[in-house]
C-alpha positions in Angstrom: 101.3 18.0 85.5 102.0 18.3 81.8 104.8 20.9 81.7 108.2 19.1 81.3 111.5 20.5 82.6 113.3 22.0 79.6 115.1 25.1 78.4 111.8 26.8 77.9 110.7 26.5 81.5 113.9 27.5 83.2 112.9 31.2 83.5 109.7 30.2 85.2 111.1 27.9 87.9 110.8 29.2 91.5 113.6 31.6 92.6 114.8 29.1 95.2 115.8 26.7 92.4 119.4 27.3 91.2 119.7 27.1 87.4 122.7 27.0 85.0 124.5 30.4 85.0 125.7 30.0 81.4 124.0 29.9 77.9 123.9 26.2 77.1 123.8 27.1 73.4 127.5 28.1 73.7 128.6 24.9 75.4 130.5 22.3 73.3 131.4 18.8 74.3 134.9 17.9 75.6 134.1 14.9 77.7 132.5 11.6 76.9 131.2 9.8 80.0 130.4 6.1 79.9 127.8 4.9 82.4 125.4 7.8 83.1 123.9 6.7 86.3 122.8 8.7 89.3 126.2 8.9 90.8 127.7 10.7 87.8 124.8 13.1 87.7 125.2 13.9 91.3 129.0 14.2 91.3 131.2 14.8 88.2 128.4 16.4 86.2 127.9 18.9 89.0 131.6 19.8 89.2 131.5 20.3 85.4 128.4 22.4 85.6 130.2 24.7 88.0 133.0 25.5 85.6 131.1 25.9 82.3 130.5 29.6 83.1 134.3 30.2 82.6 135.0 27.5 80.0 132.1 26.2 77.9 134.3 23.7 75.9 133.8 20.9 78.5 130.2 19.9 78.1 129.5 16.2 78.5 128.2 13.6 76.0 127.1 10.7 78.2 126.5 7.1 77.2 124.5 4.3 78.6 126.1 1.0 77.7 122.9 -1.0 78.4 119.7 0.7 79.3 117.8 3.5 77.5 116.0 4.6 80.6 118.2 7.7 81.4 118.2 8.8 77.7 114.4 8.4 77.6 114.0 10.5 80.7 116.5 13.3 79.9 116.1 13.7 76.1 112.6 15.4 76.3 114.1 17.6 79.0 117.0 18.9 76.8 119.3 16.9 79.0 118.4 18.9 82.1 117.6 17.3 85.5 117.2 18.4 89.1 119.8 17.7 91.8 118.2 17.5 95.3 120.6 18.1 98.1 119.0 16.7 101.3 119.8 16.8 105.0 118.0 17.1 108.2 118.0 20.9 107.6 115.9 20.6 104.5 116.2 20.3 100.7 117.9 22.5 98.1 117.1 22.1 94.4 119.4 22.8 91.5 119.0 22.2 87.8 122.2 20.7 86.1 122.9 21.5 82.5 126.3 20.0 81.8 125.0 16.9 80.1 124.4 17.9 76.4 123.4 14.5 75.0 122.8 10.9 76.1 123.5 8.1 73.8 122.4 4.5 74.2 125.5 2.6 72.9 123.7 -0.5 71.5 121.3 1.7 69.5 123.9 4.2 68.2 127.3 2.6 68.6 128.9 4.2 65.6 127.7 7.7 66.6 129.3 7.1 70.1 132.6 5.9 68.7 132.7 8.8 66.2 132.3 11.3 69.0 134.9 9.6 71.1 137.3 9.7 68.1 136.7 13.5 67.5 139.7 15.7 68.5 137.4 17.8 70.6 136.9 14.8 73.0 139.9 15.1 75.4 138.6 13.1 78.3 136.6 9.8 78.5 135.4 9.2 82.0 133.6 6.2 83.5 131.2 5.2 86.2 130.3 1.7 85.1 130.7 0.1 88.5 133.3 -2.5 89.3 131.7 -5.2 87.1 131.8 -2.9 84.0 135.6 -3.2 83.7 135.5 -6.9 82.9 138.3 -7.6 85.3 139.1 -10.0 88.0 138.6 -8.2 91.4 141.0 -10.5 93.2 143.9 -9.8 90.8 143.0 -6.6 89.1 143.8 -8.2 85.7 141.5 -8.3 82.6 139.2 -11.3 82.7 140.0 -12.6 79.3 137.2 -15.2 79.5 134.5 -12.5 80.2 131.8 -13.0 77.6 131.9 -9.4 76.5 135.7 -9.4 76.1 135.4 -12.7 74.1 132.9 -11.0 71.9 134.9 -7.8 71.4 138.1 -9.6 70.5 136.2 -11.3 67.7 134.3 -8.1 66.7 136.5 -5.2 67.8 134.6 -2.6 65.6 131.3 -3.6 67.3 132.3 -3.5 71.0 129.9 -4.3 73.8 132.2 -3.7 76.8 133.7 -0.4 78.2 137.3 -1.6 77.5 136.4 -2.6 74.0 134.6 0.7 73.3 137.5 2.8 74.6 140.2 0.8 72.7 138.3 1.0 69.4 138.1 4.8 69.8 141.8 5.0 70.7 142.6 2.8 67.7 140.7 5.1 65.3 142.4 8.2 66.7 145.8 6.6 66.4 145.1 5.7 62.8 144.0 9.3 62.1 147.0 10.9 63.9 144.8 12.3 66.6 146.3 12.3 70.1 144.7 10.0 72.6 142.2 11.2 75.1 142.8 10.7 78.8 140.8 7.9 80.4 139.5 8.8 83.9 137.8 6.1 86.0 135.5 7.5 88.8 134.6 4.0 90.1 135.7 2.4 93.3 138.6 0.3 91.9 141.9 -0.1 93.7 144.3 2.4 92.1 141.6 2.9 89.5 143.9 4.6 87.0 146.5 1.9 87.1 143.8 -0.8 87.0 142.2 0.7 84.0 145.5 1.2 82.2 146.3 -2.5 82.9 142.9 -3.7 81.6 143.0 -1.5 78.5 146.6 -2.3 77.6 146.0 -6.1 77.9 142.8 -6.0 75.8 144.5 -3.8 73.2 147.6 -6.2 73.2 145.3 -9.1 72.6 144.0 -7.4 69.5 147.3 -6.1 68.2 150.7 -6.0 70.0 151.6 -2.5 68.6 148.2 -1.2 69.7 148.8 -2.6 73.2 152.2 -0.8 73.4 150.6 2.4 72.2 147.9 2.3 75.0 150.5 1.4 77.6 152.9 4.1 76.7 150.7 7.0 75.5 147.2 6.9 77.1 147.0 8.8 80.4 144.8 7.1 83.0 144.7 9.4 86.0 143.5 7.9 89.3 140.7 9.5 91.2 138.8 9.2 94.5 135.1 10.1 94.4 132.8 10.5 97.4 129.2 11.3 97.6 126.2 9.3 98.8 123.6 9.0 96.1 120.5 6.9 97.0 118.2 5.5 94.3 115.4 8.0 93.2 111.9 6.9 94.2 108.5 7.7 92.7 107.8 9.8 95.7 111.0 11.8 95.0 109.9 12.4 91.4 106.4 13.5 92.5 107.7 15.8 95.3 110.4 17.5 93.1 108.1 18.0 90.2 105.6 19.6 92.5 108.3 22.0 93.9 109.5 22.8 90.4 106.1 23.3 88.9 107.3 21.1 86.0 107.8 17.4 85.6 111.3 16.0 86.0 111.3 12.3 85.0 114.5 11.5 86.7 115.8 13.9 89.4 118.8 12.8 91.5 119.0 12.7 95.3 122.2 13.3 97.3 123.8 14.7 100.4 125.6 18.0 101.0 129.0 16.4 101.3 131.0 15.9 98.1 134.7 15.1 97.5 136.8 14.5 94.4 140.5 13.9 94.5 142.2 13.7 91.1 145.7 12.8 89.8 146.6 15.7 87.5 147.5 13.8 84.3 145.5 15.2 81.3 147.8 15.7 78.3 145.1 17.2 76.1 143.9 19.6 78.8 141.2 19.4 81.5 138.4 21.5 83.1 139.4 23.7 86.0 137.5 21.4 88.4 139.6 22.8 91.3 137.5 25.9 91.0 134.5 23.8 91.9 136.2 22.2 94.9 138.0 19.2 93.4 141.5 18.5 94.8 144.4 17.8 92.4 147.2 15.7 93.9 150.2 13.8 92.7 149.2 10.6 94.5 145.5 9.6 95.0 146.2 6.2 96.6 146.2 7.4 100.3 142.8 9.2 99.8 141.4 6.2 97.9 142.3 3.8 100.7 140.8 6.2 103.2 137.5 6.3 101.3 137.3 2.7 100.2 138.1 1.3 103.6 136.3 3.8 105.9 133.3 4.8 103.9 132.7 1.9 101.5 133.9 -0.8 103.8 131.6 0.5 106.6 128.8 1.0 104.1 128.9 -2.6 102.9 129.1 -3.9 106.5 126.1 -1.8 107.4 124.2 -2.9 104.3 124.5 -6.7 104.8 124.0 -6.7 108.6 121.3 -4.0 108.5 119.4 -5.8 105.8 119.5 -9.1 107.7 118.4 -7.3 110.9 115.4 -5.9 109.0 116.5 -2.3 108.6 115.5 -0.7 105.3 118.0 2.2 105.2 121.5 3.0 106.4 120.0 5.7 108.7 117.6 3.2 110.2 120.5 0.8 110.8 122.7 3.5 112.4 119.8 4.5 114.7 120.5 1.2 116.5 123.3 2.1 119.0 124.9 -1.3 118.6 125.4 -0.8 114.9 126.8 2.7 115.4 129.3 1.2 118.0 130.2 -1.5 115.5 131.0 0.9 112.7 132.8 3.3 115.0 135.0 0.4 116.3 135.5 -0.9 112.7 136.8 2.5 111.6 138.9 3.3 114.6 140.4 0.0 115.6 140.6 -2.1 112.4 140.7 0.3 109.5 142.5 3.4 110.7 145.8 1.6 111.6 146.1 0.5 107.9 145.9 4.0 106.5 148.9 6.2 105.6 147.7 9.7 104.8 149.6 12.9 104.0 150.5 15.1 106.9 147.7 17.5 107.9 144.9 15.1 106.9 142.2 15.4 109.6 141.2 11.7 109.7 139.2 12.1 112.9 137.0 14.8 111.4 136.5 12.6 108.3 135.3 9.7 110.4 133.0 11.9 112.4 131.6 13.3 109.1 131.0 9.7 107.9 129.0 8.8 111.0 126.9 12.0 110.5 126.4 11.2 106.8 125.3 7.6 107.6 122.8 8.9 110.1 121.2 11.4 107.7 117.6 10.4 107.7 116.7 12.5 104.7 118.8 10.4 102.3 116.8 7.1 102.6 119.8 5.1 101.3 118.5 1.6 101.1 120.6 -1.3 102.5 119.5 -3.4 99.5 120.9 -0.9 97.1 124.3 -0.9 98.7 124.3 -4.7 98.9 124.3 -5.1 95.2 127.3 -6.5 93.3 129.0 -7.6 96.5 131.3 -10.1 94.7 132.9 -7.2 92.9 133.0 -4.8 95.9 134.2 -7.1 98.7 137.9 -7.3 97.5 138.3 -3.5 97.6 136.1 -2.6 100.5 137.0 -5.2 103.1 139.5 -7.7 101.9 142.4 -5.3 101.3 142.1 -4.2 104.9 141.9 -7.8 106.0 145.1 -8.7 104.3 146.9 -5.7 105.8 145.7 -6.7 109.3 146.6 -10.3 108.9 150.1 -9.5 107.7 150.7 -7.9 111.1 148.8 -10.6 113.1 146.2 -8.0 114.1 142.5 -8.9 114.9 139.9 -8.8 112.2 136.7 -9.6 114.1 134.6 -6.8 112.8 135.9 -7.1 109.3 135.3 -10.8 109.4 131.7 -10.1 110.5 131.2 -8.0 107.5 132.4 -10.7 105.2 130.2 -13.3 107.0 127.2 -11.0 106.7 127.8 -11.0 102.9 127.9 -14.8 102.9 124.7 -15.0 104.9 123.1 -12.5 102.5 124.1 -14.3 99.3 122.5 -17.6 100.5 119.3 -16.0 99.2 117.1 -16.4 102.3 116.8 -13.9 105.1 116.4 -14.7 108.8 112.6 -15.2 108.4 113.1 -17.6 105.5 112.0 -15.0 102.9 113.8 -14.9 99.6 116.5 -12.2 99.1 116.8 -10.5 95.7 120.5 -10.9 95.4 121.6 -8.7 92.5 125.2 -9.7 91.6 126.9 -10.8 88.4 127.8 -14.0 90.3 124.4 -14.4 92.0 123.7 -17.8 90.5 127.1 -19.2 91.3 127.0 -17.9 94.8 123.6 -19.4 95.5 124.5 -22.7 93.9 127.7 -22.8 96.0 125.9 -22.2 99.2 123.1 -24.7 98.3 125.6 -27.4 97.4 127.6 -26.8 100.6 124.5 -27.8 102.7 123.0 -26.2 105.8 126.0 -26.0 108.0 127.6 -22.5 108.3 131.1 -24.0 108.3 130.5 -25.7 105.0 128.9 -22.6 103.5 131.8 -20.5 104.5 134.3 -23.1 103.1 132.4 -23.3 99.8 132.2 -19.5 99.3 135.8 -19.0 100.4 136.8 -21.2 97.5 135.7 -18.7 94.9 139.1 -17.4 93.8 137.8 -14.4 91.9 136.8 -12.9 95.2 139.1 -14.3 97.9 142.2 -15.2 95.8 144.5 -18.1 96.7 145.8 -16.6 99.9 142.9 -15.9 102.2 141.3 -19.4 102.0 144.7 -20.7 103.3 144.9 -18.3 106.2 143.5 -20.0 109.3 143.0 -16.8 111.2 140.8 -15.5 108.5 138.8 -18.6 107.8 138.3 -19.2 111.5 137.1 -15.7 112.1 134.7 -15.7 109.2 133.3 -19.2 110.0 132.7 -18.3 113.6 130.9 -15.1 112.6 128.8 -16.8 110.1 127.9 -19.5 112.6 126.8 -16.9 115.1 124.7 -15.0 112.4 122.8 -18.2 111.6 122.3 -19.2 115.3 121.5 -15.8 116.8 120.6 -13.4 113.9 122.3 -10.2 112.8 121.0 -7.9 115.5 122.0 -10.1 118.4 125.4 -10.9 116.8 126.1 -7.2 116.4 125.2 -6.4 120.0 127.3 -9.3 121.2 130.3 -8.2 119.0 130.2 -4.6 120.3 130.0 -5.7 123.9 132.8 -8.3 123.7 136.4 -7.3 124.5 138.9 -7.4 121.6 
């Protein structure tokens, strides 16, 4: 198939494929988005696509901070790509047009900073994953020894990190008398707006005290909660969708019908009317963030590590095992829910039921190995915050501890059959070395990994209830395997 998805082929696409309902020639950029991965293209870019009919001043200039692959895929397609919404009822296709340009930062750094410094840019948003913020997940503070931060402090006009890039653009705007853009994180960080403000302010302060005060006092960093499951696109996905379109799409995006976006309404230079596309603007995102991080993401990570170890390729495969479904239901109902404090009227039971349905969606093919990536950055937010709340009230953490232990078993780098695990994590070498040096005994492995302060802080390794629960779970995983451990856990009384 030689025809490539582009403006020219939109009129020839099948009638069942939804296409942009606005003239893209009229759209101008108002948002710069850092980290154009699949999630952004299935979530924020879709909400933005929905509102461009009424306000074409909010197009997106997206940036990849590392890899040119997305640019290389979308540039020949005029920035267009297909969104595939999949469920057991079938597949719906939609072409998204809100991404006007993709820049690869290392190749065109000055162009990117110039666009970020333009008065038309009123929002800079991010999906760079937890590790992209160069912060300490255990404390939420800037990791001042991070190699990219060290580089950027020495070369502030040639930044490599997301914080360095944002602060350099803010510095230039300040010098030119241009009001600062709002910085909107759409990543799974605790209180992501406050975390980003803390990281940016500290980095700016290390460059210049006055600049640090300016960022702290004048740059809005609204918190958000985002929710949509977005599996990695496979070659089979590309072939199927290109066949359905009658045109080649080099990088379509797969997702589920469910989508949620809760946003703190703090945008001094204006914002898109995302509420018209289904977003919810609130004064305090934190209760919704805890709900999502602890119920969805905590359950997802637990399923990923245990499911992978049990030999299950996808979340749906894992949830098809009744013992795993019982484990996750118990985790959500008995260990997570009591730690949540939601606004009146929030239907938490329906949300949890929807999660189970989403996890069991066989059409998504969300691989356990994909969710297992970057666990050292994810664990503090997804599981350990809940653990701390439970321990503070002397409440049991057996299922939570099993999730932590499964991560420990996973990062040793060998599965239950002795085959190597491709552990993709910024701390992968250190984790593997720590486990190897600890020796073969689960108790020693647990003690070694618990000593990594960037993950567990200073408090959890000193908490006997936590260390005993994790050590016991890890010992059982080594002796009996993940599948038997899960079944034993769900049949035991708590």
